[in-house]
TORLUM-965471 format. One line per field, with one value per residue (C-alpha): residue number from 1; residue in three letters; x, y, z. Coordinates in nm, 2 decimals. Layout:
# residues N
n: c(NUM,...)
res: c(ALA,...)
px: c(X,...)
py: c(Y,...)
pz: c(Z,...)
# end
This chain:
# residues 328
n: c(1,2,3,4,5,6,7,8,9,10,11,12,13,14,15,16,17,18,19,20,21,22,23,24,25,26,27,28,29,30,31,32,33,34,35,36,37,38,39,40,41,42,43,44,45,46,47,48,49,50,51,52,53,54,55,56,57,58,59,60,61,62,63,64,65,66,67,68,69,70,71,72,73,74,75,76,77,78,79,80,81,82,83,84,85,86,87,88,89,90,91,92,93,94,95,96,97,98,99,100,101,102,103,104,105,106,107,108,109,110,111,112,113,114,115,116,117,118,119,120,121,122,123,124,125,126,127,128,129,130,131,132,133,134,135,136,137,138,139,140,141,142,143,144,145,146,147,148,149,150,151,152,153,154,155,156,157,158,159,160,161,162,163,164,165,166,167,168,169,170,171,172,173,174,175,176,177,178,179,180,181,182,183,184,185,186,187,188,189,190,191,192,193,194,195,196,197,198,199,200,201,202,203,204,205,206,207,208,209,210,211,212,213,214,215,216,217,218,219,220,221,222,223,224,225,226,227,228,229,230,231,232,233,234,235,236,237,238,239,240,241,242,243,244,245,246,247,248,249,250,251,252,253,254,255,256,257,258,259,260,261,262,263,264,265,266,267,268,269,270,271,272,273,274,275,276,277,278,279,280,281,282,283,284,285,286,287,288,289,290,291,292,293,294,295,296,297,298,299,300,301,302,303,304,305,306,307,308,309,310,311,312,313,314,315,316,317,318,319,320,321,322,323,324,325,326,327,328)
res: c(MET,ALA,ASN,ILE,THR,THR,ASN,SER,PHE,GLU,GLN,TYR,SER,CYS,GLN,LYS,CYS,GLY,ARG,LYS,TYR,SER,PRO,LYS,GLU,LEU,SER,LYS,LYS,MET,PHE,CYS,GLU,CYS,GLY,ASN,TYR,LEU,SER,LYS,THR,VAL,CYS,VAL,LYS,GLN,VAL,ASN,GLN,ASN,PRO,PHE,GLU,GLN,GLU,ILE,ALA,GLN,VAL,SER,GLU,ILE,HIS,PHE,ARG,SER,SER,GLU,ASN,LYS,TYR,LEU,PRO,GLU,LYS,HIS,LYS,GLU,ASN,LEU,ILE,LYS,ALA,HIS,ASN,THR,GLY,SER,GLN,ILE,ILE,LYS,ASN,GLY,GLY,HIS,GLU,PRO,GLU,PRO,PHE,GLU,THR,ALA,LEU,LEU,VAL,GLU,GLU,TYR,ARG,TRP,PHE,TRP,LYS,PRO,LYS,ASN,VAL,LYS,PHE,VAL,LEU,VAL,ALA,GLU,SER,HIS,VAL,TYR,ALA,GLY,LYS,GLU,GLU,ILE,SER,VAL,GLU,ILE,ASN,PRO,GLN,LYS,LEU,ARG,ARG,TYR,ALA,PRO,SER,TYR,PRO,GLN,GLY,GLY,PRO,LEU,ASN,PHE,ALA,LYS,ILE,VAL,TYR,CYS,PRO,GLY,TYR,GLY,GLU,PRO,ASP,ILE,LEU,ASP,SER,PRO,GLU,LYS,ILE,GLU,ASN,ASN,PRO,GLY,THR,LYS,GLN,PHE,ILE,ASP,LEU,PHE,ARG,LYS,CYS,LEU,GLY,TYR,ASN,LYS,PRO,THR,GLU,ARG,SER,LEU,GLU,TRP,LYS,ALA,ARG,ILE,LEU,ARG,ALA,ALA,ARG,ASP,ASN,GLY,LEU,TRP,LEU,LEU,ASP,ALA,SER,CYS,HIS,ALA,CYS,ALA,LYS,GLY,ASN,LYS,GLU,ARG,LEU,PRO,LYS,GLN,ILE,VAL,ASP,ARG,ILE,VAL,PRO,PHE,SER,TRP,LYS,LYS,TYR,VAL,GLU,PRO,ILE,VAL,ASP,GLU,LEU,GLU,ILE,ASP,SER,GLU,LYS,VAL,TRP,ILE,ILE,GLY,LYS,GLY,THR,HIS,ASP,LEU,ILE,ARG,GLY,LYS,TYR,ALA,THR,GLY,ASN,ASN,TRP,SER,TYR,GLN,PRO,ASN,VAL,ILE,VAL,LYS,LYS,ASP,THR,GLU,MET,TYR,GLU,GLU,LYS,LYS,ARG,ARG,GLU,GLN,SER,LEU,GLN,LYS,THR,VAL,ARG,GLU,ALA,LEU,SER,MET)
px: c(0.03,0.18,0.26,0.03,0.21,0.10,0.24,0.13,0.15,-0.01,-0.16,-0.32,-0.60,-0.78,-1.15,-1.24,-1.01,-0.97,-0.58,-0.36,-0.02,0.23,0.40,0.67,0.51,0.27,0.39,0.38,0.08,-0.23,-0.47,-0.45,-0.33,-0.75,-0.78,-0.96,-0.86,-0.65,-0.80,-0.53,-0.55,-0.38,-0.37,-0.26,-0.21,-0.23,0.03,0.03,0.43,0.41,0.79,0.64,0.31,0.33,-0.03,-0.23,-0.44,-0.72,-0.63,-0.86,-0.86,-0.88,-0.98,-0.95,-0.92,-0.61,-0.41,-0.02,0.14,0.48,0.49,0.25,0.43,0.27,0.20,0.01,-0.14,-0.32,-0.46,-0.57,-0.77,-0.93,-1.01,-1.17,-1.38,-1.55,-1.59,-1.73,-1.98,-2.08,-2.14,-2.35,-2.55,-2.67,-2.77,-2.48,-2.22,-1.87,-1.60,-1.36,-1.08,-0.88,-0.97,-0.83,-0.49,-0.44,-0.51,-0.26,-0.02,-0.01,0.07,0.32,0.46,0.46,0.57,0.91,1.18,1.21,0.85,0.88,0.53,0.20,-0.13,-0.42,-0.74,-1.08,-1.08,-0.99,-1.30,-1.52,-1.36,-1.55,-1.44,-1.46,-1.30,-0.97,-0.95,-0.86,-0.50,-0.26,-0.09,0.31,0.37,0.13,0.24,0.61,0.49,0.29,0.48,0.86,0.91,0.68,0.90,0.89,0.77,0.51,0.11,-0.04,-0.40,-0.68,-0.77,-0.96,-0.64,-0.44,-0.15,-0.29,-0.15,-0.47,-0.73,-0.82,-0.58,-0.84,-0.62,-0.32,-0.62,-0.66,-1.03,-1.16,-1.49,-1.49,-1.49,-1.80,-1.65,-1.28,-1.24,-0.94,-0.85,-0.63,-0.74,-0.49,-0.24,-0.25,-0.24,0.10,0.23,0.11,0.25,0.61,0.65,0.60,0.47,0.12,0.18,0.07,-0.02,-0.16,0.00,0.02,0.37,0.32,0.15,0.41,0.66,0.46,0.44,0.78,0.87,0.62,0.78,1.18,1.10,0.90,0.55,0.33,-0.06,-0.28,-0.65,-0.83,-1.04,-0.97,-1.36,-1.42,-1.64,-1.72,-1.86,-1.83,-2.08,-2.10,-2.28,-2.13,-2.17,-2.46,-2.35,-2.41,-2.22,-1.91,-1.92,-1.86,-1.54,-1.35,-1.24,-1.25,-1.06,-0.82,-0.74,-0.67,-0.52,-0.38,-0.27,-0.04,0.13,0.16,0.29,0.57,0.70,0.82,0.71,0.53,0.17,0.30,0.39,0.02,-0.25,-0.58,-0.76,-1.13,-1.27,-1.52,-1.22,-1.06,-1.32,-1.42,-0.99,-0.95,-0.67,-0.30,-0.27,-0.58,-0.57,-0.77,-0.63,-0.42,-0.68,-0.74,-1.03,-1.08,-0.88,-1.23,-1.44,-1.59,-1.69,-1.77,-1.56,-1.58,-1.70,-1.54,-1.51,-1.32,-1.11,-1.07,-1.03,-0.71,-0.60,-0.56,-0.42,-0.16,-0.05,-0.06,0.15,0.38,0.44,0.49,0.78,0.92,0.93,1.02,1.33,1.48)
py: c(0.01,0.35,0.60,0.87,1.21,1.61,1.90,2.22,2.59,2.93,3.19,3.49,3.64,3.97,3.96,4.18,4.26,3.88,3.96,3.68,3.71,3.46,3.45,3.68,3.92,4.01,4.35,4.41,4.59,4.42,4.51,4.45,4.76,4.84,4.90,4.58,4.22,3.98,3.60,3.32,2.99,2.68,2.46,2.10,1.84,1.49,1.31,0.92,0.79,0.47,0.51,0.41,0.69,0.98,1.15,1.38,1.21,1.50,1.87,2.05,2.41,2.53,2.91,3.14,3.49,3.59,4.01,3.98,4.11,4.25,4.40,4.23,3.91,3.60,3.41,3.72,3.74,3.43,3.51,3.81,3.62,3.39,3.72,3.85,3.58,3.53,3.88,3.88,3.62,3.86,4.10,3.93,3.75,4.11,4.24,4.44,4.41,4.34,4.50,4.27,4.13,4.35,4.65,4.45,4.38,4.70,4.86,4.63,4.69,5.06,4.99,4.77,4.96,5.20,5.01,5.17,4.93,4.96,5.02,5.17,5.25,5.13,5.34,5.04,5.24,5.09,5.05,5.19,5.33,5.13,5.15,4.94,4.78,5.07,5.32,5.08,5.04,5.41,5.50,5.77,5.93,5.90,6.19,6.41,6.25,6.38,6.69,6.77,6.55,6.53,6.36,6.10,5.78,5.55,5.19,5.21,5.07,5.33,5.23,5.45,5.35,5.51,5.51,5.77,5.60,5.65,5.94,6.03,5.97,6.36,6.45,6.42,6.61,6.37,6.07,5.94,5.92,6.09,6.13,5.74,5.80,5.84,6.03,6.17,6.36,6.19,6.19,6.53,6.41,6.16,6.37,6.58,6.31,6.20,6.54,6.60,6.30,6.37,6.71,6.90,7.27,7.31,7.34,7.71,7.58,7.21,7.06,6.64,6.73,6.81,6.50,6.30,6.43,6.36,6.01,5.97,6.14,5.86,5.57,5.65,5.76,5.42,5.53,5.33,5.26,4.96,4.90,4.68,4.54,4.40,4.52,4.89,5.02,5.37,5.39,5.75,6.06,5.94,5.65,5.29,4.94,4.86,4.83,4.42,4.40,4.58,4.44,4.09,4.15,4.39,4.10,3.86,4.06,4.15,3.83,3.64,3.90,4.22,4.06,3.84,4.11,4.31,4.01,3.98,4.35,4.24,4.56,4.66,4.73,5.02,5.11,5.05,5.27,5.23,5.51,5.53,5.36,5.20,4.99,4.98,4.79,4.58,4.43,4.47,4.23,4.22,4.53,4.74,4.76,5.01,5.35,5.33,5.48,5.84,5.98,5.97,6.32,6.38,6.40,6.76,6.81,7.12,7.33,7.37,7.04,6.80,6.55,6.82,6.82,6.46,6.47,6.70,6.53,6.21,6.30,6.48,6.18,6.00,6.24,6.24,5.89,5.85,6.09,5.90,5.57,5.72,5.88,5.54)
pz: c(0.00,-0.08,0.16,0.15,0.27,0.30,0.14,0.17,0.08,0.15,-0.08,0.00,-0.21,-0.22,-0.10,-0.31,-0.64,-0.60,-0.69,-0.54,-0.33,-0.27,0.11,-0.07,-0.25,0.03,0.14,0.57,0.53,0.60,0.29,-0.10,-0.29,-0.32,0.05,0.13,0.33,0.22,0.31,0.37,0.20,0.27,0.04,0.14,-0.07,-0.03,-0.22,-0.32,-0.23,-0.49,-0.64,-0.96,-0.99,-0.86,-0.80,-0.63,-0.46,-0.31,-0.27,0.00,0.07,0.45,0.44,0.72,0.79,0.82,0.87,0.88,1.19,1.24,1.54,1.78,1.86,1.76,2.08,2.23,1.87,1.97,2.30,2.10,1.86,2.16,2.33,2.04,1.92,2.24,2.32,1.94,2.07,2.37,2.16,1.92,2.19,2.33,1.96,1.87,1.56,1.69,1.50,1.24,1.40,1.17,1.35,1.68,1.49,1.39,1.68,1.89,1.54,1.66,2.01,2.00,1.74,2.00,2.32,2.46,2.47,2.80,2.98,3.32,3.34,3.18,3.17,3.10,2.96,2.89,2.51,2.11,1.97,1.75,1.38,1.08,0.79,0.54,0.82,0.88,0.49,0.47,0.44,0.57,0.29,0.34,0.19,0.41,0.72,0.66,0.55,0.84,1.13,1.04,1.35,1.38,1.30,1.00,0.92,1.16,1.02,0.74,0.78,1.01,1.34,1.62,1.87,1.99,1.82,1.49,1.34,1.11,1.41,1.42,1.13,0.82,0.62,0.62,0.49,0.17,0.18,0.45,0.38,0.46,0.87,1.03,1.30,1.33,1.64,1.73,2.13,2.26,2.58,2.61,2.42,2.73,2.95,2.83,2.82,3.18,3.28,3.09,3.25,2.92,2.90,2.73,2.36,2.25,1.93,1.85,1.57,1.40,1.50,1.85,1.91,1.69,1.94,2.31,2.16,2.07,2.43,2.59,2.43,2.44,2.82,2.90,2.91,2.73,2.71,2.70,2.65,2.90,2.63,2.21,2.17,2.16,2.42,2.28,1.93,1.91,1.93,2.32,2.17,2.38,2.38,2.71,3.03,3.08,2.76,2.90,3.23,3.06,2.76,2.96,3.25,3.00,2.78,3.06,3.16,2.83,2.66,2.82,3.19,3.05,2.88,3.16,3.35,3.08,3.14,3.51,3.63,3.99,4.03,4.15,3.82,3.68,3.65,3.56,3.36,3.48,3.81,3.61,3.45,3.76,3.93,3.62,3.63,4.00,4.15,4.06,3.92,4.00,4.37,4.48,4.47,4.17,3.94,3.79,3.62,3.23,3.08,2.90,3.23,3.29,3.66,3.79,4.00,4.37,4.43,4.61,4.31,4.14,4.42,4.43,4.01,4.07,4.34,4.16,3.84,4.03,4.20,3.87,3.74,4.04,4.03,3.69,3.68,3.94,3.79,3.42,3.59,3.78)
# end
């Protein structure tokens, strides 16, 4: 009886235009040149090893969605997939549409592109903001990026995502198709949070170059921002997923994907602060210890109130703690 062995090869094709890419031809981008997603096909061939007759007994194709990751380590990508799959089911069961996995991966690619070589302090926010397939297919024009932000480092992702680490978030002038973005206010509050933690003065004029310098300073000094949830809890325009869904997806994503990343950093829990008390309470444990949280930077509180004083006190405590950690 002839021996049967299997040989396999990979091929990538665009889900829209059908263009095919071999692994060698595949660019570092997540998308086809037409701006749409690539689907990975593994072709498995079962080959009859009879020396008198080499024949292909069967050819089967296994299709599964795949996006290339350049910065996110493979072991963490596996955890991201698991956390995203479970979170997607929770969101669907609640009657809502989850983001595609490509959004979560793009967000993490930005995050890991900006990861400091030596992480000294970690901020943990709730999540990025929702972006659908069409929005993340929008590309950042590299020439415009260099023109508006000369100090922005080269080599990073160039697709749009709603996260502070994306240069196009809040900057429609550098996007090739800004009209495809439903809501693009940016997140100046988190740039200000970085600025205050780093001890920088308030700029006289905000610009993309200023944002790039703050992000570089955060990276160079060891300050890194993570999100507890790999799914967007906020949809923009003050719309959010229902609390009962958020209360399930945040702690699951934290345990399955994010906490192992923090564990790997080998930093003390005192050097991890949570942005938002609600997020802190959902992930309470080793790194959310009861008092290491600060208010969301976009929370508006009336002056001369007890809450205003507490917000001010917590922000000052966070800034002092970060600066002390970064100076070591």
